[in-house]
MDTraj code that builds the backbone (N, CA, C; nanometers):
import mdtraj as md
import numpy as np

residues = "MET CYS ASN ASP TYR GLU GLN HIS VAL THR HIS ALA GLN TYR THR ARG ALA ILE GLU ALA LEU GLU LEU ALA ALA GLY ASP ASN SER ALA LEU ILE ARG ALA ASP ASP ILE ARG ILE GLY ASP MET GLY PRO VAL LEU ARG ALA GLY GLY ASN GLY VAL GLU LEU VAL LEU MET ARG PHE GLY PHE PRO PRO PRO ARG PRO LYS ALA GLY PRO ILE PHE ASN PHE LYS SER ASP GLY ARG HIS PHE ALA ASP SER ARG ARG CYS VAL VAL VAL LEU SER GLY PHE PHE GLU PHE THR GLY SER LYS TYR PRO LYS THR LYS HIS ARG PHE GLY LEU LYS ASP SER PRO ILE MET GLY ILE ALA GLY LEU TRP SER GLN ASP GLU ASP GLY ALA LEU SER PHE THR MET LEU THR THR GLU PRO GLY PRO ASP ILE ALA PRO ILE HIS ASN ARG GLN VAL CYS VAL LEU ARG PRO GLU HIS TRP ALA ALA TRP LEU PHE LEU THR GLN PRO GLU GLU GLU LEU LEU ARG PRO LEU PRO ALA GLY SER LEU VAL VAL ASP VAL VAL ARG GLU GLY ARG ASP".split()
xyz = np.array([
    [1.0576, 1.0686, 1.9670],
    [0.9379, 1.0502, 1.8867],
    [0.8575, 0.9339, 1.9382],
    [0.7357, 0.9283, 1.8949],
    [0.6469, 0.8226, 1.9426],
    [0.6932, 0.6875, 1.8914],
    [0.7340, 0.6026, 1.9839],
    [0.7734, 0.4669, 1.9478],
    [0.7035, 0.3648, 2.0366],
    [0.5970, 0.4093, 2.1055],
    [0.5237, 0.3242, 2.1978],
    [0.3854, 0.3851, 2.2181],
    [0.2825, 0.3017, 2.2080],
    [0.1471, 0.3500, 2.2333],
    [0.0630, 0.2380, 2.2916],
    [-0.0542, 0.2747, 2.3452],
    [-0.1440, 0.1749, 2.4028],
    [-0.2707, 0.1672, 2.3198],
    [-0.3322, 0.0497, 2.3236],
    [-0.4565, 0.0289, 2.2519],
    [-0.5545, -0.0364, 2.3490],
    [-0.6356, 0.0480, 2.4155],
    [-0.7380, 0.0015, 2.5074],
    [-0.8775, 0.0357, 2.4557],
    [-0.8886, 0.0726, 2.3285],
    [-1.0178, 0.1051, 2.2691],
    [-1.1012, -0.0225, 2.2626],
    [-1.2260, -0.0138, 2.3090],
    [-1.3135, -0.1309, 2.3055],
    [-1.3792, -0.1432, 2.1676],
    [-1.4340, -0.2600, 2.1417],
    [-1.5049, -0.2816, 2.0153],
    [-1.6242, -0.1871, 2.0050],
    [-1.6940, -0.1639, 2.1162],
    [-1.8097, -0.0735, 2.1155],
    [-1.7673, 0.0707, 2.0860],
    [-1.6584, 0.1177, 2.1461],
    [-1.6100, 0.2538, 2.1213],
    [-1.5695, 0.2709, 1.9750],
    [-1.4998, 0.1720, 1.9208],
    [-1.4581, 0.1769, 1.7809],
    [-1.5805, 0.1795, 1.6893],
    [-1.6764, 0.0908, 1.7143],
    [-1.7953, 0.0824, 1.6303],
    [-1.8723, 0.2139, 1.6322],
    [-1.8878, 0.2761, 1.7508],
    [-1.9565, 0.4057, 1.7593],
    [-1.8831, 0.5122, 1.6779],
    [-1.7507, 0.5137, 1.6846],
    [-1.6724, 0.6132, 1.6097],
    [-1.6910, 0.5952, 1.4595],
    [-1.6895, 0.4721, 1.4125],
    [-1.7057, 0.4461, 1.2692],
    [-1.8480, 0.4787, 1.2244],
    [-1.9466, 0.4404, 1.3054],
    [-2.0860, 0.4697, 1.2697],
    [-2.1130, 0.6199, 1.2677],
    [-2.0489, 0.6958, 1.3566],
    [-2.0648, 0.8422, 1.3573],
    [-2.0131, 0.9039, 1.2278],
    [-1.9180, 0.8370, 1.1638],
    [-1.8650, 0.8840, 1.0356],
    [-1.9512, 0.8375, 0.9186],
    [-2.0563, 0.7605, 0.9515],
    [-2.1459, 0.7020, 0.8515],
    [-2.0710, 0.6087, 0.7578],
    [-1.9785, 0.5335, 0.8169],
    [-1.9044, 0.4317, 0.7431],
    [-1.9443, 0.2954, 0.7971],
    [-1.9354, 0.1932, 0.7157],
    [-1.9638, 0.0582, 0.7623],
    [-1.8519, 0.0150, 0.8564],
    [-1.8886, -0.0373, 0.9743],
    [-1.7889, -0.0770, 1.0747],
    [-1.7089, -0.1978, 1.0291],
    [-1.7708, -0.2903, 0.9598],
    [-1.6994, -0.4090, 0.9132],
    [-1.6474, -0.4930, 1.0285],
    [-1.5522, -0.5773, 0.9987],
    [-1.4924, -0.6675, 1.0972],
    [-1.3976, -0.5888, 1.1871],
    [-1.4161, -0.5997, 1.3184],
    [-1.3262, -0.5283, 1.4091],
    [-1.2410, -0.6246, 1.4916],
    [-1.2201, -0.7456, 1.4398],
    [-1.1401, -0.8443, 1.5130],
    [-0.9923, -0.8042, 1.5223],
    [-0.9476, -0.7114, 1.4398],
    [-0.8082, -0.6650, 1.4456],
    [-0.7855, -0.5679, 1.5615],
    [-0.8903, -0.5338, 1.6338],
    [-0.8804, -0.4378, 1.7434],
    [-0.8266, -0.5079, 1.8685],
    [-0.6987, -0.5397, 1.8645],
    [-0.6349, -0.6094, 1.9763],
    [-0.6073, -0.5121, 2.0893],
    [-0.6127, -0.5607, 2.2122],
    [-0.5829, -0.4798, 2.3303],
    [-0.4362, -0.4984, 2.3655],
    [-0.3683, -0.3862, 2.3946],
    [-0.2268, -0.3933, 2.4311],
    [-0.1888, -0.2727, 2.5158],
    [-0.1136, -0.2963, 2.6231],
    [-0.0635, -0.1873, 2.7062],
    [0.0481, -0.1112, 2.6362],
    [0.1262, -0.1814, 2.5566],
    [0.2376, -0.1208, 2.4837],
    [0.2479, -0.1847, 2.3464],
    [0.2372, -0.1035, 2.2426],
    [0.2664, -0.1472, 2.1063],
    [0.3899, -0.0689, 2.0661],
    [0.4971, -0.1418, 2.0445],
    [0.6267, -0.0802, 2.0134],
    [0.6668, -0.1126, 1.8700],
    [0.7728, -0.0507, 1.8244],
    [0.8248, -0.0740, 1.6902],
    [0.8439, -0.2240, 1.6700],
    [0.7904, -0.2747, 1.5600],
    [0.7990, -0.4170, 1.5282],
    [0.6775, -0.4968, 1.5719],
    [0.5953, -0.4402, 1.6613],
    [0.4737, -0.5078, 1.7058],
    [0.3612, -0.4851, 1.6054],
    [0.2579, -0.5671, 1.6158],
    [0.1388, -0.5525, 1.5323],
    [0.0384, -0.4623, 1.6027],
    [-0.0273, -0.3756, 1.5249],
    [-0.1274, -0.2859, 1.5795],
    [-0.2430, -0.2682, 1.4826],
    [-0.3621, -0.2314, 1.5335],
    [-0.4781, -0.2106, 1.4477],
    [-0.4703, -0.0781, 1.3721],
    [-0.4942, -0.0859, 1.2422],
    [-0.4826, 0.0300, 1.1540],
    [-0.6052, 0.0350, 1.0634],
    [-0.6628, 0.1526, 1.0504],
    [-0.7787, 0.1750, 0.9652],
    [-0.7300, 0.2294, 0.8306],
    [-0.7815, 0.1710, 0.7227],
    [-0.7450, 0.2189, 0.5885],
    [-0.8676, 0.2107, 0.4987],
    [-0.8625, 0.2822, 0.3875],
    [-0.9699, 0.2746, 0.2887],
    [-0.9689, 0.1341, 0.2309],
    [-1.0870, 0.0796, 0.2098],
    [-1.0982, -0.0542, 0.1523],
    [-1.2310, -0.0704, 0.0826],
    [-1.2270, -0.1067, -0.0441],
    [-1.3510, -0.1215, -0.1197],
    [-1.4256, 0.0099, -0.1239],
    [-1.5519, 0.0063, -0.0828],
    [-1.6346, 0.1278, -0.0812],
    [-1.6385, 0.1927, 0.0564],
    [-1.5539, 0.1484, 0.1465],
    [-1.5557, 0.2029, 0.2817],
    [-1.4188, 0.1956, 0.3453],
    [-1.4160, 0.1442, 0.4677],
    [-1.2908, 0.1317, 0.5419],
    [-1.2790, -0.0098, 0.5969],
    [-1.1563, -0.0466, 0.6302],
    [-1.1318, -0.1759, 0.6934],
    [-1.0253, -0.1591, 0.7999],
    [-1.0393, -0.2372, 0.9059],
    [-0.9435, -0.2374, 1.0153],
    [-0.8583, -0.3623, 1.0008],
    [-0.7267, -0.3427, 0.9899],
    [-0.6352, -0.4557, 0.9698],
    [-0.5167, -0.4436, 1.0657],
    [-0.4545, -0.5568, 1.0953],
    [-0.3328, -0.5559, 1.1759],
    [-0.2136, -0.5323, 1.0852],
    [-0.1259, -0.4409, 1.1264],
    [-0.0033, -0.4102, 1.0518],
    [0.1122, -0.3994, 1.1502],
    [0.2324, -0.4209, 1.0984],
    [0.3536, -0.4073, 1.1799],
    [0.3902, -0.2602, 1.1925],
    [0.4249, -0.2180, 1.3154],
    [0.4625, -0.0793, 1.3436],
    [0.6057, -0.0569, 1.2936],
    [0.6185, 0.0222, 1.1895],
    [0.7487, 0.0577, 1.1315],
    [0.7666, -0.0008, 0.9934],
    [0.7950, 0.0875, 0.8960],
    [0.8306, 0.0402, 0.7619],
    [0.9634, -0.0339, 0.7699],
    [0.9855, -0.1316, 0.6830],
    [1.1146, -0.2023, 0.6828],
    [1.2306, -0.1044, 0.6616],
    [1.3472, -0.1376, 0.7139],
    [1.4645, -0.0497, 0.6954],
    [1.4890, -0.0230, 0.5473],
    [1.5241, 0.1008, 0.5122],
    [1.5446, 0.1355, 0.3711],
    [1.6774, 0.0866, 0.3145],
    [1.7704, 0.0483, 0.4029],
    [1.9019, 0.0020, 0.3577],
    [1.9606, -0.0873, 0.4678],
    [2.0625, -0.1656, 0.4355],
    [2.1243, -0.2514, 0.5374],
    [2.1754, -0.1703, 0.6569],
    [2.1613, -0.2256, 0.7746],
    [2.2072, -0.1680, 0.9009],
    [2.1277, -0.0448, 0.9443],
    [2.0209, -0.0119, 0.8729],
    [1.9337, 0.0997, 0.9128],
    [1.8189, 0.0439, 0.9957],
    [1.7567, 0.1292, 1.0738],
    [1.6419, 0.0886, 1.1530],
    [1.5128, 0.1071, 1.0751],
    [1.4038, 0.0517, 1.1271],
    [1.2740, 0.0709, 1.0621],
    [1.2315, 0.2174, 1.0691],
    [1.1477, 0.2575, 0.9764],
    [1.0951, 0.3943, 0.9734],
    [0.9619, 0.3925, 1.0466],
    [0.9612, 0.4440, 1.1704],
    [0.8387, 0.4400, 1.2498],
    [0.7720, 0.5760, 1.2602],
    [0.8451, 0.6836, 1.2354],
    [0.7896, 0.8197, 1.2305],
    [0.8361, 0.8842, 1.1005],
    [0.7476, 0.9654, 1.0401],
    [0.7752, 1.0272, 0.9112],
    [0.7266, 1.1714, 0.9171],
    [0.8170, 1.2672, 0.8900],
    [0.7809, 1.4099, 0.8962],
    [0.6771, 1.4445, 0.7902],
    [0.5715, 1.5138, 0.8341],
    [0.4668, 1.5557, 0.7407],
    [0.4891, 1.6978, 0.6899],
    [0.5708, 1.7736, 0.7590],
    [0.5926, 1.9150, 0.7278],
    [0.6305, 1.9358, 0.5812],
    [0.5524, 2.0195, 0.5113],
    [0.5837, 2.0568, 0.3737],
    [0.5619, 1.9464, 0.2718],
    [0.4994, 1.8380, 0.3107],
    [0.4766, 1.7258, 0.2181],
    [0.3278, 1.7144, 0.1868],
    [0.3001, 1.6473, 0.0759],
    [0.1614, 1.6207, 0.0355],
    [0.1449, 1.4711, 0.0180],
    [0.0278, 1.4208, 0.0579],
    [0.0074, 1.2763, 0.0640],
    [-0.1112, 1.2281, -0.0189],
    [-0.1527, 1.3062, -0.1188],
    [-0.2671, 1.2678, -0.2021],
    [-0.2414, 1.1356, -0.2743],
    [-0.1187, 1.1085, -0.3136],
    [-0.0868, 0.9861, -0.3866],
    [-0.0288, 0.8775, -0.2964],
    [-0.0432, 0.8936, -0.1656],
    [0.0117, 0.7977, -0.0688],
    [-0.0971, 0.7053, -0.0171],
    [-0.0537, 0.5956, 0.0402],
    [-0.1457, 0.5036, 0.1078],
    [-0.1648, 0.5538, 0.2504],
    [-0.2739, 0.6270, 0.2725],
    [-0.3013, 0.6878, 0.4019],
    [-0.3731, 0.5890, 0.4936],
    [-0.3482, 0.6016, 0.6241],
    [-0.4149, 0.5175, 0.7227],
    [-0.4297, 0.5948, 0.8525],
    [-0.5081, 0.5374, 0.9435],
    [-0.5262, 0.5932, 1.0772],
    [-0.4900, 0.4830, 1.1762],
    [-0.3921, 0.5103, 1.2610],
    [-0.3546, 0.4180, 1.3672],
    [-0.4555, 0.4398, 1.4797],
    [-0.5275, 0.3352, 1.5173],
    [-0.6320, 0.3449, 1.6195],
    [-0.5696, 0.3136, 1.7558],
    [-0.5923, 0.4041, 1.8539],
    [-0.5306, 0.3866, 1.9851],
    [-0.6054, 0.4643, 2.0915],
    [-0.5667, 0.4399, 2.2162],
    [-0.6256, 0.5126, 2.3282],
    [-0.5286, 0.6140, 2.3873],
    [-0.3996, 0.5965, 2.3651],
    [-0.2999, 0.6897, 2.4162],
    [-0.1624, 0.6579, 2.3611],
    [-0.0742, 0.7576, 2.3613],
    [0.0633, 0.7341, 2.3162],
    [0.1590, 0.7863, 2.4219],
    [0.2828, 0.7406, 2.4132],
    [0.3827, 0.7709, 2.5149],
    [0.5014, 0.8467, 2.4574],
    [0.5550, 0.9356, 2.5381],
    [0.6829, 1.0013, 2.5112],
    [0.7672, 0.9854, 2.6367],
    [0.8980, 0.9878, 2.6200],
    [0.9906, 0.9618, 2.7298],
    [1.0852, 1.0792, 2.7483],
    [1.1186, 1.1088, 2.8740],
    [1.2166, 1.2126, 2.9045],
    [1.3196, 1.1565, 3.0024],
    [1.4346, 1.2191, 3.0037],
    [1.5413, 1.1768, 3.0931],
    [1.6576, 1.1212, 3.0137],
    [1.7697, 1.1069, 3.0814],
    [1.8902, 1.0589, 3.0133],
    [1.9310, 0.9189, 3.0574],
    [1.8729, 0.8692, 3.1663],
    [1.9090, 0.7366, 3.2159],
    [1.7872, 0.6461, 3.2160],
    [1.8133, 0.5180, 3.1954],
    [1.7054, 0.4200, 3.1978],
    [1.6788, 0.3760, 3.3409],
    [1.5542, 0.3588, 3.3815],
    [1.4353, 0.3842, 3.3001],
    [1.4039, 0.5334, 3.2937],
    [1.3638, 0.5766, 3.1754],
    [1.3277, 0.7165, 3.1555],
    [1.1859, 0.7404, 3.2066],
    [1.1532, 0.8671, 3.2291],
    [1.0169, 0.9024, 3.2692],
    [0.9252, 0.8812, 3.1496],
    [0.8153, 0.8115, 3.1737],
    [0.7198, 0.7767, 3.0685],
    [0.5936, 0.8611, 3.0849],
    [0.5624, 0.9428, 2.9814],
    [0.4461, 1.0305, 2.9809],
    [0.3406, 0.9730, 2.8867],
    [0.2173, 0.9668, 2.9345],
    [0.1061, 0.9195, 2.8517],
    [0.0209, 1.0379, 2.8075],
    [-0.0124, 1.0420, 2.6788],
    [-0.0978, 1.1449, 2.6212],
    [-0.2272, 1.0805, 2.5719],
    [-0.3402, 1.1344, 2.6140],
    [-0.4710, 1.0893, 2.5682],
    [-0.5573, 1.2096, 2.5368],
    [-0.6591, 1.1900, 2.4548],
    [-0.7517, 1.2995, 2.4259],
    [-0.8327, 1.3314, 2.5504],
    [-0.8489, 1.4584, 2.5784],
    [-0.9190, 1.5025, 2.6997],
    [-1.0645, 1.4576, 2.7021],
    [-1.1300, 1.4595, 2.5871],
    [-1.2731, 1.4337, 2.5830],
    [-1.3124, 1.3059, 2.5088],
    [-1.2179, 1.2144, 2.4900],
    [-1.2488, 1.0924, 2.4156],
    [-1.1554, 0.9784, 2.4576],
    [-1.2090, 0.8565, 2.4719],
    [-1.1245, 0.7416, 2.5044],
    [-1.0545, 0.6829, 2.3817],
    [-1.0823, 0.7399, 2.2662],
    [-1.0307, 0.6869, 2.1404],
    [-0.9727, 0.8009, 2.0575],
    [-0.8620, 0.7728, 1.9899],
    [-0.8006, 0.8716, 1.9006],
    [-0.7364, 0.7978, 1.7843],
    [-0.6879, 0.8738, 1.6913],
    [-0.6133, 0.8174, 1.5794],
    [-0.4869, 0.8980, 1.5577],
    [-0.3928, 0.8366, 1.4907],
    [-0.2724, 0.9064, 1.4462],
    [-0.2663, 0.8900, 1.2950],
    [-0.2493, 1.0011, 1.2247],
    [-0.2376, 0.9959, 1.0796],
    [-0.1114, 0.9185, 1.0437],
    [-0.1261, 0.8268, 0.9505],
    [-0.0122, 0.7455, 0.9114],
    [-0.0140, 0.7094, 0.7646],
    [0.0876, 0.6346, 0.7263],
    [0.1011, 0.5789, 0.5921],
    [0.1229, 0.4290, 0.6070],
    [0.0767, 0.3520, 0.5096],
    [0.0972, 0.2081, 0.5153],
    [0.1640, 0.1596, 0.3874],
    [0.2283, 0.0436, 0.3986],
    [0.2936, -0.0166, 0.2818],
    [0.2754, -0.1679, 0.2863],
    [0.3025, -0.2296, 0.1728],
    [0.2954, -0.3747, 0.1620],
    [0.4203, -0.4220, 0.0895],
    [0.4918, -0.5179, 0.1487],
    [0.6141, -0.5649, 0.0859],
    [0.5847, -0.6755, -0.0164],
    [0.6882, -0.7261, -0.0796],
    [0.6738, -0.8274, -0.1845],
    [0.6037, -0.9530, -0.1359],
    [0.6194, -0.9842, -0.0071],
    [0.5577, -1.1034, 0.0502],
    [0.4154, -1.0785, 0.0993],
    [0.3658, -0.9573, 0.0838],
    [0.2308, -0.9244, 0.1265],
    [0.2200, -0.8725, 0.2688],
    [0.3329, -0.8630, 0.3409],
    [0.3301, -0.8136, 0.4788],
    [0.2983, -0.6642, 0.4799],
    [0.2100, -0.6251, 0.5713],
    [0.1672, -0.4861, 0.5842],
    [0.2406, -0.4186, 0.6989],
    [0.2769, -0.2911, 0.6796],
    [0.3414, -0.2139, 0.7854],
    [0.2931, -0.0692, 0.7771],
    [0.3154, 0.0047, 0.8877],
    [0.2731, 0.1445, 0.8912],
    [0.3774, 0.2302, 0.9617],
    [0.3718, 0.3587, 0.9318],
    [0.4517, 0.4597, 1.0000],
    [0.3584, 0.5734, 1.0404],
    [0.3948, 0.6445, 1.1471],
    [0.3145, 0.7556, 1.1970],
    [0.3705, 0.8881, 1.1454],
    [0.2816, 0.9785, 1.1065],
    [0.3243, 1.1100, 1.0615],
    [0.3455, 1.2013, 1.1820],
    [0.4442, 1.2907, 1.1700],
    [0.4764, 1.3839, 1.2782],
    [0.4722, 1.5278, 1.2275],
    [0.4640, 1.6191, 1.3243],
    [0.4601, 1.7619, 1.2958],
    [0.5287, 1.8364, 1.4104],
    [0.5253, 1.9684, 1.4037],
    [0.5784, 2.0499, 1.5126],
    [0.4973, 2.0224, 1.6386],
    [0.5566, 2.0357, 1.7558],
    [0.4818, 2.0054, 1.8775],
    [0.3794, 2.1134, 1.9109],
    [0.2652, 2.0703, 1.9606],
    [0.1637, 2.1627, 2.0085],
    [0.1922, 2.1998, 2.1526],
    [0.1120, 2.2887, 2.2093],
    [0.1371, 2.3369, 2.3446],
    [0.1316, 2.2290, 2.4524],
    [0.0559, 2.1213, 2.4307],
    [0.0487, 2.0152, 2.5310],
    [0.1718, 1.9243, 2.5292],
    [0.2414, 1.9197, 2.4171],
    [0.3551, 1.8284, 2.4011],
    [0.4893, 1.9009, 2.4074],
    [0.4931, 2.0266, 2.3670],
    [0.6191, 2.1020, 2.3595],
    [0.7026, 2.0982, 2.4872],
    [0.6442, 2.1001, 2.6073],
    [0.7288, 2.0931, 2.7272],
    [0.8021, 1.9596, 2.7434],
    [0.7577, 1.8571, 2.6685],
    [0.8141, 1.7230, 2.6853],
    [0.8952, 1.6777, 2.5638],
    [0.8533, 1.7190, 2.4436],
    [0.9214, 1.6710, 2.3231],
    [0.9198, 1.7770, 2.2148],
    [1.0203, 1.7740, 2.1247],
    [1.0327, 1.8756, 2.0203],
    [0.9602, 1.8408, 1.8901],
    [0.8916, 1.7261, 1.8858],
    [0.8079, 1.6859, 1.7725],
    [0.6865, 1.6146, 1.8310],
    [0.5861, 1.5929, 1.7480],
    [0.4718, 1.5154, 1.7935],
    [0.4075, 1.4431, 1.6769],
    [0.3366, 1.3353, 1.7082],
    [0.2594, 1.2651, 1.6068],
    [0.1375, 1.3491, 1.5715],
    [0.0829, 1.3263, 1.4522],
    [-0.0338, 1.4004, 1.4036],
    [-0.1602, 1.3319, 1.4559],
    [-0.2106, 1.3812, 1.5680],
    [-0.3277, 1.3235, 1.6339],
    [-0.4535, 1.3637, 1.5582],
    [-0.5386, 1.2646, 1.5350],
    [-0.6674, 1.2881, 1.4695],
    [-0.7806, 1.2506, 1.5642],
    [-0.8720, 1.3426, 1.5845],
    [-0.9941, 1.3085, 1.6573],
    [-1.0744, 1.2122, 1.5683],
    [-1.1563, 1.1248, 1.6264],
    [-1.2325, 1.0294, 1.5442],
    [-1.3126, 1.0941, 1.4316],
    [-1.3667, 1.2134, 1.4559],
    [-1.4476, 1.2777, 1.3513],
    [-1.3648, 1.3214, 1.2299],
    [-1.2313, 1.3153, 1.2394],
    [-1.1447, 1.3538, 1.1267],
    [-1.0803, 1.2340, 1.0563],
    [-1.1110, 1.1139, 1.1012],
    [-1.0493, 0.9959, 1.0402],
    [-1.0807, 0.9849, 0.8913],
    [-1.2079, 0.9953, 0.8548],
    [-1.2463, 0.9818, 0.7133],
    [-1.1864, 1.0947, 0.6297],
    [-1.1784, 1.2152, 0.6868],
    [-1.1198, 1.3279, 0.6139],
    [-0.9754, 1.2985, 0.5766],
    [-0.9000, 1.2316, 0.6664],
    [-0.7617, 1.1958, 0.6349],
    [-0.7569, 1.0809, 0.5338],
    [-0.8363, 0.9782, 0.5548],
    [-0.8324, 0.8629, 0.4648],
    [-0.8701, 0.8998, 0.3216],
    [-0.9694, 0.9883, 0.3067],
    [-1.0194, 1.0226, 0.1736],
    [-0.9817, 1.1648, 0.1309],
    [-0.9017, 1.2336, 0.2114],
    [-0.8571, 1.3718, 0.1872],
    [-0.9719, 1.4627, 0.1442],
    [-1.0737, 1.4683, 0.2292],
    [-1.1870, 1.5572, 0.2041],
    [-1.1682, 1.6925, 0.2718],
    [-1.0564, 1.7105, 0.3418],
    [-1.0163, 1.8387, 0.4000],
    [-0.8708, 1.8626, 0.3596],
    [-0.8282, 1.9873, 0.3547],
    [-0.6877, 2.0149, 0.3239],
    [-0.5952, 1.9492, 0.4269],
    [-0.4859, 1.8945, 0.3797],
    [-0.3906, 1.8249, 0.4674],
    [-0.3405, 1.9136, 0.5810],
    [-0.3170, 2.0409, 0.5528],
    [-0.2633, 2.1295, 0.6566],
    [-0.3622, 2.1499, 0.7721],
    [-0.4926, 2.1260, 0.7483],
    [-0.5914, 2.1332, 0.8562],
    [-0.5903, 2.0073, 0.9431],
    [-0.5427, 1.8978, 0.8879],
    [-0.5433, 1.7693, 0.9580],
    [-0.4097, 1.7364, 1.0236],
    [-0.3008, 1.7724, 0.9578],
    [-0.1666, 1.7352, 1.0038],
    [-0.1030, 1.8484, 1.0828],
    [-0.1660, 1.8829, 1.1927],
    [-0.1173, 1.9918, 1.2769],
    [-0.1480, 1.9583, 1.4228],
    [-0.0807, 2.0269, 1.5145],
    [-0.1073, 2.0024, 1.6567],
    [-0.2492, 2.0444, 1.6950],
    [-0.3029, 1.9790, 1.7956],
    [-0.4328, 2.0169, 1.8501],
    [-0.4164, 2.1403, 1.9387],
    [-0.5238, 2.2145, 1.9622],
    [-0.5161, 2.3329, 2.0501],
    [-0.4769, 2.2957, 2.1933],
    [-0.4252, 2.3932, 2.2655],
    [-0.3855, 2.3739, 2.4055],
    [-0.5020, 2.3177, 2.4863],
    [-0.4716, 2.2222, 2.5724],
    [-0.5721, 2.1613, 2.6576],
    [-0.6476, 2.0468, 2.5950],
    [-0.6147, 2.0094, 2.4706],
    [-0.6823, 1.8980, 2.4036],
    [-0.6350, 1.7626, 2.4534],
    [-0.5099, 1.7575, 2.4985],
    [-0.4512, 1.6315, 2.5444],
    [-0.4327, 1.6317, 2.6954],
    [-0.4592, 1.5191, 2.7561],
    [-0.4323, 1.4976, 2.8981],
    [-0.2973, 1.4288, 2.9068],
    [-0.2098, 1.4795, 2.9930],
    [-0.0759, 1.4234, 3.0076],
    [-0.0618, 1.3681, 3.1492],
    [-0.0248, 1.2416, 3.1586],
    [-0.0029, 1.1764, 3.2875],
    [0.1364, 1.1147, 3.2887],
    [0.2005, 1.1160, 3.4033],
    [0.3283, 1.0456, 3.4192],
    [0.2934, 0.9017, 3.4584],
    [0.3307, 0.8076, 3.3744],
    [0.3032, 0.6661, 3.3964],
    [0.4120, 0.6036, 3.4821],
    [0.5346, 0.6505, 3.4619],
    [0.6486, 0.5975, 3.5348],
    [0.7515, 0.7077, 3.5538],
    [0.7963, 0.7243, 3.6771],
    [0.9041, 0.8186, 3.7051],
    [1.0373, 0.7537, 3.6675],
    [1.1219, 0.8301, 3.6041],
    [1.2515, 0.7782, 3.5659],
    [1.3611, 0.8181, 3.6618],
    [1.4819, 0.7799, 3.6256],
    [1.6002, 0.8206, 3.7019],
    [1.6756, 0.9236, 3.6200],
    [1.7044, 1.0365, 3.6772],
    [1.7782, 1.1399, 3.6023],
    [1.9233, 1.1438, 3.6390],
])
top = md.Topology()
chain = top.add_chain()
for i, resn in enumerate(residues, 1):
    res = top.add_residue(resn, chain, resSeq=i)
    for name in ("N", "CA", "C"):
        top.add_atom(name, md.element.get_by_symbol(name[0]), res)
traj = md.Trajectory(xyz[None], top)
């Protein structure tokens, strides 16, 4: 599952995406650049705020649900409804999946074919101390991902971000794989098999 992604979206690209949705761009200082954002790292996340949206830094992965458990960084969306959940969009330029049985594994990068910016549908939480965290929603793999992995994150094109945040479209239309050819797949690093 997706446990690593990159954030190379520029402030101008983000602002254009938000303005195209006719939402106020607000402060975009949380749009940090990173080659790899892994579980436990901070990443920029878009959520509903006030009368619009806000971009905030959150930790990747919900806190462990019990002692000796790991953080929850991916959450199955299949058959679930999220109307009463804290929905968010993880803002990024690409995500990674890994194949192989020996380290280092082969690292595959997925990006939108026609856009330098994408989102992943997610959920966010806030703990007793006020710390914010997020998890990414997953679904069955689409044709671009199925040859590499048996699940995939729920990729959102920028024009669907507001629909997810405010649920103005049915969830099943948003939380599904993109059509074949929507994602560009590159091998970033060859692994050892």
